[in-house]
N, C-alpha and C positions, 0 to 999 in steps of 0.2 A: 077458604080458598086454598088450593093446592099450589105447588111450585109452578106448574105449567100455566096456570091462570095468572099468577104473579108475573111470569115471564112475558106472557102475551100482553097483559096490561102495561107492563114496563116498556115493552117495545112500542106500543101505541103512544104512550106519554112521551117517550124519548124522541120518536120520529115526528110527533106533532110539534114538540119544542124545536127540533131542528128545522122543520118547515117554517114555523113562525119566525124564527131568528133569521133564516136565510132570506125571507122576504124583507125583513127589516134592514138587514145588512145591505142587500142589493139596493133598496130604496135610498139608503144613506150614501152609498157609492154613486148613485145616479145624481143626487143633489150636488155632490162634490165634484162631479165630472171625472171620477176615477174609473179604473178598469172594473167591468161589470161581471156578474155571475151569468153564465150562459143560460138561456131560457130552457135548454134541454136539461140542465142540472136542476133547475127549479122544478121542472116537470118530473124528473126522476125522483126527487125527494118527495113530491106529493104522491107519486105512484107507489112508493115503497113505504106505505103506512103513515105518511105524513100529510095526508089530504086535509085533515081537520085543521091542523096548525097552519098549513099553507093557505087555506081559505080564509081563516081568521086573520092571518098576517096580511093577505091581499087586501082585505077590507079595512083593517085597522090602520095600515100604512098608506092606503089608497095607492097601491102599487100594482101595476099591470091590469088595472081595471078597465082600460080602454081596449084591451085585446080580447076579442070574442072567445078565443080558444082557452084563455085563462079563466074567464068568467063562466065558461061552460064546463070545462073539464075538472077544475079544482073542486067545485061542489060535488061533482059525480064521484071523484076520488074520495071525498070526505064521506059521502053516503056509503060507498063500498067499504071503506075502513070501519065505519060504525057497525055495519052489518056483519063484517068479518069478526069484529071484536065481540059483539053480542053472541053470535052463533058459536064462536070459539070458546067464550067463557062458559056458555051452557054445556057445550059438548065436553070440554075439558073437565067440567065439574061432575059430569056423569061417569067418566072413565076412571076417576081417581077414587 
């Protein structure tokens, strides 16, 4: 693997972790009745390469699963992220 592939993979892992943690933190805040993370922020995190982690977090913490738009779009973001990762790793492997 070359540097660009490592950077792409690192961004994927980092944003997936951020997405997962953001769902867990928001669920914890919801339980405690504290100030919540905006839904737009959760969506932005999922859209910016964090779709896999956000989807896993949604399912693991059973958070936002009653909202059709989360159940629909988070897996779509996850599929797009995986496709971009695979295509990016292949493409970046060929140019180096």
